[in-house]
N, C-alpha and C positions, 0 to 999 in steps of 0.2 A: 478588654472592655469585659467586664465581670455579671457574668447575667444568675439574677437571681428571679423565682418564680413563687409568687402567688398564689393558693388560690382564691378565687374572687365568687359571688353571689352569682355576678352582674357583672359582665363584661362592658355594655359601653356605659352602664357610673361607673365604672371601677380610671376606666381610659380618660369621661373626665376628669375623672378628681385630679388623675398624676398629671392630667398637659394641658387645665383650669389652673390649679394653685399650685402646683411644685414647679411648671413651668422641663418638665416632661414633652417630648414629638411624641405622636404616633408613628411609630415603624409600619408595622403589617399587624389588619385583622381581617380574622376567620368566622366573621359574623358572629353567635353567643357563646361558641366555643371557645373561644382564641382572642387575643391581641397582646400585641408587643411596643411596650412605649421605654424611649432609652432619653438620661440627661446623661451628659455629659459621658465617663465611665462606663454608667452604669446600663445594661441592657434589664428591661420587670419584665417579669414574663407572666403575664393576669389568661391565669387558665378558668374558666366558667366549669360548668355541671357538666355540661358535654364533651370537653374537651379531655385527650389522653391519659393527662396527667390528674384526673380525677375518678379515674374505673380505683375499684377498688381492688385492695393484697389478697394476695394469696393463701390470709388468716380472714378475707369480709373487710379490715380494716378501713375504714375511705377517708383519704388526704381533707380535711376541713379545714376552710378559713381563720384567720385570729395566731391568737399565740402568742408567744413574748420576744418570735423572734422578729429584728424589722430592719430595714434600710437607713442606713442614716447620713443625712446628707449637710451637706456642715454649711452653715449662713454665717454672715458679716455680723448682723447684728440679731440674736434669739427676741429679743423682745419687739423690734420694731413686726419680726416677721408673727407672733403674736395677733397684733395689734392687725397687719394687715390681712391673716386669713379668722380671724373675728370675724372681722369689718362685714366680709365676707358670705358668714356664715353660719360659718367650720368655730367647732368647741374644743382647744387642748382636754388633752384624756387628766391634763395632772397641772396644777402651776409647775413653772420654771422651774428646774431644782441647780442649783451649784455647786461643781464642788472645785478640789484643787485641779481641774482640766479643764474645766470651763463653765459652760449652763449648757439644759437641755431645756426639751418638752419634748410631750409625745403627741400625735394629731392619730385618730385614728380613718382608714378608709371606710368606703362602702361596707367594707366585706368585714368590717374589724379589726386584717393587719394594722400593724402598727407603724407608723413612719415617724425618725427622729428626728429632731428639728435640732444642731449643736451647735454652740460656740463658744474655739477653742480660746485658753486664756492666754492672755500677749502678754 
C-alpha cells in the first residue's frame, strides 16, 4: 500500500470529500487533527493544523495544503466522472486534457490539494 500525506485545513471536510466523492473509506480519525482514508492500495493521510505533520520545520517553514503534487486515480470514463462530480456540486479545476497517454482532469479538495482523474488511452 502506498501512503501519501496531504496537509488540510479541515479534517472533517477532507474526510467527507474523499469518502463521498472519490470512493475512499475512513480507516481512523483523531478529532480535528488527523484522519486516514483508503482506496484500493492508496492510504491518504489527512493532517490538520493540530497534527504533528503540521509542526514547523527548524527554519520556521510550515507545511501547507495545496501545491501541484497530486494523487492520480485511474477511471474508466473521465467524462462520465466529470458529469457525476459536477452534478454533485464539484467544479473541475480545468477542462479535460487529452494527450497520447490518455485524458485527465483535476479537482481540488477543500484545502486546495489536487486529485487527478485519469483515463488511459486504449
